[in-house]
MINU-864671 format. One record per residue (C-alpha): x, y, z; residue number from 1. Coordinates in nm, 2 decimals. Example, Ala and Ser with C-alpha at 12.3 -4.5 7.8 and 13.67 -1.06 7.14 Angstrom:
<atom east="1.23" north="-0.45" up="0.78" num="1"/>
<atom east="1.37" north="-0.11" up="0.71" num="2"/>
END
This chain:
<atom east="-0.92" north="0.16" up="1.22" num="1"/>
<atom east="-1.11" north="-0.09" up="1.23" num="2"/>
<atom east="-1.24" north="-0.25" up="0.86" num="3"/>
<atom east="-1.41" north="-0.55" up="0.69" num="4"/>
<atom east="-1.35" north="-0.64" up="0.37" num="5"/>
<atom east="-1.65" north="-0.79" up="0.17" num="6"/>
<atom east="-1.62" north="-1.10" up="-0.12" num="7"/>
<atom east="-1.52" north="-0.94" up="-0.43" num="8"/>
<atom east="-1.23" north="-0.88" up="-0.72" num="9"/>
<atom east="-0.98" north="-0.61" up="-0.81" num="10"/>
<atom east="-0.85" north="-0.63" up="-1.17" num="11"/>
<atom east="-0.92" north="-0.79" up="-1.41" num="12"/>
<atom east="-0.82" north="-1.21" up="-1.50" num="13"/>
<atom east="-0.53" north="-1.20" up="-1.68" num="14"/>
<atom east="-0.40" north="-1.56" up="-1.85" num="15"/>
<atom east="-0.09" north="-1.67" up="-2.04" num="16"/>
<atom east="0.04" north="-2.03" up="-2.10" num="17"/>
<atom east="0.37" north="-2.04" up="-2.02" num="18"/>
<atom east="0.59" north="-2.36" up="-2.02" num="19"/>
<atom east="0.67" north="-2.47" up="-1.64" num="20"/>
<atom east="0.91" north="-2.76" up="-1.41" num="21"/>
<atom east="0.69" north="-2.87" up="-1.17" num="22"/>
<atom east="0.83" north="-2.84" up="-0.79" num="23"/>
<atom east="0.61" north="-3.02" up="-0.45" num="24"/>
<atom east="0.61" north="-2.89" up="-0.13" num="25"/>
<atom east="0.42" north="-2.97" up="0.19" num="26"/>
<atom east="0.54" north="-2.82" up="0.50" num="27"/>
<atom east="0.43" north="-2.83" up="0.86" num="28"/>
<atom east="0.48" north="-2.69" up="1.18" num="29"/>
<atom east="0.61" north="-2.42" up="1.40" num="30"/>
<atom east="0.90" north="-2.13" up="1.29" num="31"/>
<atom east="1.08" north="-1.93" up="1.50" num="32"/>
<atom east="1.24" north="-1.65" up="1.26" num="33"/>
<atom east="1.46" north="-1.32" up="1.29" num="34"/>
<atom east="1.44" north="-1.28" up="0.88" num="35"/>
<atom east="1.26" north="-1.41" up="0.62" num="36"/>
<atom east="1.00" north="-1.71" up="0.80" num="37"/>
<atom east="0.86" north="-1.90" up="0.46" num="38"/>
<atom east="0.97" north="-1.76" up="0.10" num="39"/>
<atom east="0.91" north="-1.92" up="-0.23" num="40"/>
<atom east="1.11" north="-1.77" up="-0.47" num="41"/>
<atom east="1.28" north="-1.94" up="-0.83" num="42"/>
<atom east="1.64" north="-1.80" up="-0.83" num="43"/>
<atom east="1.93" north="-1.97" up="-1.07" num="44"/>
<atom east="1.77" north="-2.32" up="-1.07" num="45"/>
<atom east="1.44" north="-2.38" up="-1.18" num="46"/>
<atom east="1.21" north="-2.24" up="-1.47" num="47"/>
<atom east="0.87" north="-2.32" up="-1.21" num="48"/>
<atom east="0.76" north="-2.42" up="-0.88" num="49"/>
<atom east="0.38" north="-2.53" up="-0.87" num="50"/>
<atom east="0.21" north="-2.68" up="-0.64" num="51"/>
<atom east="0.38" north="-2.57" up="-0.30" num="52"/>
<atom east="0.13" north="-2.63" up="-0.01" num="53"/>
<atom east="0.23" north="-2.47" up="0.37" num="54"/>
<atom east="-0.07" north="-2.52" up="0.65" num="55"/>
<atom east="-0.11" north="-2.53" up="1.03" num="56"/>
<atom east="0.24" north="-2.30" up="1.15" num="57"/>
<atom east="0.23" north="-2.04" up="1.37" num="58"/>
<atom east="0.61" north="-1.79" up="1.27" num="59"/>
<atom east="0.70" north="-1.54" up="1.58" num="60"/>
<atom east="0.95" north="-1.25" up="1.53" num="61"/>
<atom east="0.99" north="-1.24" up="1.19" num="62"/>
<atom east="1.03" north="-0.95" up="1.00" num="63"/>
<atom east="0.88" north="-1.11" up="0.74" num="64"/>
<atom east="0.63" north="-1.41" up="0.78" num="65"/>
<atom east="0.47" north="-1.59" up="0.43" num="66"/>
<atom east="0.64" north="-1.41" up="0.13" num="67"/>
<atom east="0.64" north="-1.49" up="-0.22" num="68"/>
<atom east="0.91" north="-1.29" up="-0.40" num="69"/>
<atom east="0.98" north="-1.35" up="-0.77" num="70"/>
<atom east="1.28" north="-1.11" up="-0.86" num="71"/>
<atom east="1.39" north="-1.33" up="-1.24" num="72"/>
<atom east="1.21" north="-1.54" up="-1.48" num="73"/>
<atom east="0.99" north="-1.83" up="-1.47" num="74"/>
<atom east="0.70" north="-1.89" up="-1.25" num="75"/>
<atom east="0.51" north="-1.91" up="-0.96" num="76"/>
<atom east="0.18" north="-2.08" up="-0.95" num="77"/>
<atom east="-0.09" north="-2.29" up="-0.75" num="78"/>
<atom east="0.03" north="-2.22" up="-0.44" num="79"/>
<atom east="-0.15" north="-2.23" up="-0.03" num="80"/>
<atom east="-0.07" north="-2.07" up="0.28" num="81"/>
<atom east="-0.39" north="-2.24" up="0.51" num="82"/>
<atom east="-0.40" north="-2.29" up="0.90" num="83"/>
<atom east="-0.15" north="-2.00" up="1.02" num="84"/>
<atom east="-0.06" north="-1.74" up="1.25" num="85"/>
<atom east="0.24" north="-1.53" up="1.16" num="86"/>
<atom east="0.36" north="-1.28" up="1.37" num="87"/>
<atom east="0.66" north="-1.00" up="1.29" num="88"/>
<atom east="0.82" north="-0.71" up="1.36" num="89"/>
<atom east="1.07" north="-0.47" up="1.25" num="90"/>
<atom east="1.49" north="-0.49" up="1.31" num="91"/>
<atom east="1.74" north="-0.22" up="1.20" num="92"/>
<atom east="1.64" north="-0.05" up="0.83" num="93"/>
<atom east="1.98" north="-0.31" up="0.76" num="94"/>
<atom east="1.77" north="-0.61" up="0.77" num="95"/>
<atom east="1.53" north="-0.69" up="0.42" num="96"/>
<atom east="1.15" north="-0.67" up="0.52" num="97"/>
<atom east="0.97" north="-0.42" up="0.80" num="98"/>
<atom east="0.73" north="-0.69" up="0.90" num="99"/>
<atom east="0.51" north="-0.81" up="0.75" num="100"/>
<atom east="0.35" north="-1.03" up="0.77" num="101"/>
<atom east="0.23" north="-1.18" up="0.42" num="102"/>
<atom east="0.47" north="-1.05" up="0.06" num="103"/>
<atom east="0.39" north="-1.19" up="-0.23" num="104"/>
<atom east="0.63" north="-0.92" up="-0.47" num="105"/>
<atom east="0.75" north="-0.97" up="-0.87" num="106"/>
<atom east="1.02" north="-0.69" up="-1.00" num="107"/>
<atom east="1.30" north="-0.69" up="-1.17" num="108"/>
<atom east="1.65" north="-0.77" up="-1.05" num="109"/>
<atom east="1.84" north="-0.49" up="-1.21" num="110"/>
<atom east="1.80" north="-0.34" up="-1.50" num="111"/>
<atom east="1.93" north="-0.62" up="-1.70" num="112"/>
<atom east="1.63" north="-0.89" up="-1.60" num="113"/>
<atom east="1.27" north="-0.95" up="-1.71" num="114"/>
<atom east="1.09" north="-1.08" up="-1.41" num="115"/>
<atom east="0.81" north="-1.40" up="-1.45" num="116"/>
<atom east="0.49" north="-1.47" up="-1.34" num="117"/>
<atom east="0.35" north="-1.52" up="-1.00" num="118"/>
<atom east="-0.03" north="-1.68" up="-1.03" num="119"/>
<atom east="-0.28" north="-1.84" up="-0.86" num="120"/>
<atom east="-0.23" north="-1.81" up="-0.53" num="121"/>
<atom east="-0.43" north="-1.91" up="-0.20" num="122"/>
<atom east="-0.38" north="-1.76" up="0.20" num="123"/>
<atom east="-0.69" north="-1.94" up="0.36" num="124"/>
<atom east="-0.76" north="-1.91" up="0.76" num="125"/>
<atom east="-0.46" north="-1.72" up="0.83" num="126"/>
<atom east="-0.45" north="-1.46" up="1.12" num="127"/>
<atom east="-0.13" north="-1.17" up="1.04" num="128"/>
<atom east="-0.01" north="-0.97" up="1.37" num="129"/>
<atom east="0.28" north="-0.70" up="1.35" num="130"/>
<atom east="0.39" north="-0.42" up="1.26" num="131"/>
<atom east="0.30" north="-0.32" up="0.89" num="132"/>
<atom east="0.03" north="-0.46" up="0.66" num="133"/>
<atom east="-0.02" north="-0.72" up="0.40" num="134"/>
<atom east="0.22" north="-0.63" up="0.01" num="135"/>
<atom east="0.11" north="-0.72" up="-0.33" num="136"/>
<atom east="0.37" north="-0.58" up="-0.59" num="137"/>
<atom east="0.39" north="-0.64" up="-0.93" num="138"/>
<atom east="0.65" north="-0.40" up="-1.14" num="139"/>
<atom east="0.55" north="-0.42" up="-1.49" num="140"/>
<atom east="0.19" north="-0.44" up="-1.42" num="141"/>
<atom east="0.07" north="-0.77" up="-1.45" num="142"/>
<atom east="0.28" north="-1.00" up="-1.36" num="143"/>
<atom east="0.09" north="-1.08" up="-1.01" num="144"/>
<atom east="-0.22" north="-1.21" up="-1.06" num="145"/>
<atom east="-0.57" north="-1.47" up="-0.93" num="146"/>
<atom east="-0.47" north="-1.42" up="-0.57" num="147"/>
<atom east="-0.69" north="-1.46" up="-0.29" num="148"/>
<atom east="-0.77" north="-1.41" up="0.05" num="149"/>
<atom east="-1.04" north="-1.56" up="0.27" num="150"/>
<atom east="-1.06" north="-1.59" up="0.66" num="151"/>
<atom east="-0.76" north="-1.35" up="0.67" num="152"/>
<atom east="-0.76" north="-1.13" up="0.97" num="153"/>
<atom east="-0.43" north="-0.85" up="0.96" num="154"/>
<atom east="-0.40" north="-0.66" up="1.32" num="155"/>
<atom east="-0.17" north="-0.45" up="1.32" num="156"/>
<atom east="0.05" north="-0.32" up="1.66" num="157"/>
<atom east="0.34" north="-0.09" up="1.75" num="158"/>
<atom east="0.61" north="-0.38" up="1.91" num="159"/>
<atom east="0.95" north="-0.19" up="1.86" num="160"/>
<atom east="1.01" north="0.16" up="1.88" num="161"/>
<atom east="1.08" north="0.21" up="1.52" num="162"/>
<atom east="0.82" north="0.46" up="1.32" num="163"/>
<atom east="0.58" north="0.33" up="1.08" num="164"/>
<atom east="0.60" north="0.41" up="0.69" num="165"/>
<atom east="0.89" north="0.17" up="0.60" num="166"/>
<atom east="0.78" north="0.00" up="0.27" num="167"/>
<atom east="1.05" north="-0.19" up="0.17" num="168"/>
<atom east="1.10" north="-0.40" up="-0.17" num="169"/>
<atom east="1.42" north="-0.51" up="-0.14" num="170"/>
<atom east="1.60" north="-0.70" up="-0.31" num="171"/>
<atom east="1.56" north="-0.51" up="-0.57" num="172"/>
<atom east="1.71" north="-0.27" up="-0.79" num="173"/>
<atom east="1.94" north="0.03" up="-0.78" num="174"/>
<atom east="1.79" north="0.36" up="-0.73" num="175"/>
<atom east="1.42" north="0.12" up="-0.79" num="176"/>
<atom east="1.11" north="0.34" up="-0.59" num="177"/>
<atom east="0.77" north="0.23" up="-0.57" num="178"/>
<atom east="0.53" north="0.58" up="-0.66" num="179"/>
<atom east="0.39" north="0.82" up="-0.39" num="180"/>
<atom east="0.73" north="0.68" up="-0.17" num="181"/>
<atom east="1.00" north="0.86" up="-0.06" num="182"/>
<atom east="1.36" north="0.68" up="-0.05" num="183"/>
<atom east="1.48" north="0.61" up="0.33" num="184"/>
<atom east="1.82" north="0.54" up="0.32" num="185"/>
<atom east="2.12" north="0.49" up="0.13" num="186"/>
<atom east="2.10" north="0.33" up="-0.22" num="187"/>
<atom east="2.28" north="0.04" up="-0.28" num="188"/>
<atom east="2.30" north="-0.25" up="-0.54" num="189"/>
<atom east="2.00" north="-0.43" up="-0.36" num="190"/>
<atom east="1.73" north="-0.15" up="-0.34" num="191"/>
<atom east="1.67" north="0.04" up="-0.02" num="192"/>
<atom east="1.36" north="0.10" up="0.12" num="193"/>
<atom east="1.10" north="0.39" up="0.13" num="194"/>
<atom east="0.88" north="0.58" up="0.33" num="195"/>
<atom east="0.51" north="0.60" up="0.14" num="196"/>
<atom east="0.19" north="0.59" up="0.28" num="197"/>
<atom east="0.07" north="0.37" up="0.60" num="198"/>
<atom east="-0.16" north="0.05" up="0.44" num="199"/>
<atom east="-0.31" north="-0.21" up="0.59" num="200"/>
<atom east="-0.33" north="-0.44" up="0.26" num="201"/>
<atom east="-0.13" north="-0.26" up="0.01" num="202"/>
<atom east="-0.19" north="-0.38" up="-0.37" num="203"/>
<atom east="0.01" north="-0.26" up="-0.62" num="204"/>
<atom east="-0.03" north="-0.43" up="-1.02" num="205"/>
<atom east="-0.18" north="-0.67" up="-0.90" num="206"/>
<atom east="-0.44" north="-0.88" up="-1.15" num="207"/>
<atom east="-0.77" north="-1.06" up="-0.99" num="208"/>
<atom east="-0.74" north="-1.05" up="-0.65" num="209"/>
<atom east="-1.04" north="-1.16" up="-0.43" num="210"/>
<atom east="-1.11" north="-1.14" up="-0.06" num="211"/>
<atom east="-1.37" north="-1.29" up="0.13" num="212"/>
<atom east="-1.41" north="-1.26" up="0.49" num="213"/>
<atom east="-1.09" north="-1.04" up="0.53" num="214"/>
<atom east="-1.10" north="-0.76" up="0.84" num="215"/>
<atom east="-0.81" north="-0.50" up="0.98" num="216"/>
<atom east="-0.73" north="-0.34" up="1.25" num="217"/>
<atom east="-0.55" north="-0.07" up="1.27" num="218"/>
<atom east="-0.33" north="0.14" up="1.53" num="219"/>
<atom east="-0.54" north="0.42" up="1.70" num="220"/>
<atom east="-0.22" north="0.60" up="1.77" num="221"/>
<atom east="0.10" north="0.60" up="1.61" num="222"/>
<atom east="0.35" north="0.77" up="1.46" num="223"/>
<atom east="0.17" north="0.82" up="1.14" num="224"/>
<atom east="-0.17" north="0.74" up="0.99" num="225"/>
<atom east="-0.33" north="0.47" up="0.89" num="226"/>
<atom east="-0.54" north="0.33" up="0.54" num="227"/>
<atom east="-0.68" north="0.00" up="0.56" num="228"/>
<atom east="-0.67" north="-0.07" up="0.17" num="229"/>
<atom east="-0.47" north="0.09" up="-0.06" num="230"/>
<atom east="-0.46" north="-0.04" up="-0.44" num="231"/>
<atom east="-0.38" north="0.05" up="-0.76" num="232"/>
END
């Protein structure tokens, strides 16, 4: 399957005023990783990450590529990924991640956690090749807003013998499952992956997601059927 997404906005804009601390990061270079290649995660230390820039990078053989992974309070905002090539693949299911080239998630770490906000994030001129699609997932809805994809290409390619259909939100609370999914494997304190219909771009609980010059392709023959964009 091949597809092209016309310039559009998914969802409604959300404006929340918060008190944040400023962090500035500028990253460039090439990365080869068998774990999460680039991750922006607020955990325990600061109230917020702001003004983060990453550009001119090539990521190879990673089980997750570009990630913003919020599981606690605080805020991640004003982040830009530009001019990047991402190549991902599956590893054993015990590894967190299922080959997602772009992964933006905000959900509680456990039942005692109130998750913060992810907003004002841009992906520009990014080529994604790998065994899974883009995942944007917010729980509860509205924790992720104002996400832009411009000149982004997603090419789903089988590279290993692991079957398609794994949807992985780990780390997450024990027993947590996304809608329309079935559990995969044993539950743990940091959650477990799920089996869910495959999508080149999967959007859950995010507001004001914009596409401009975004395209995708999926395998013509695979163990699972693929859809282009799933939005909830």
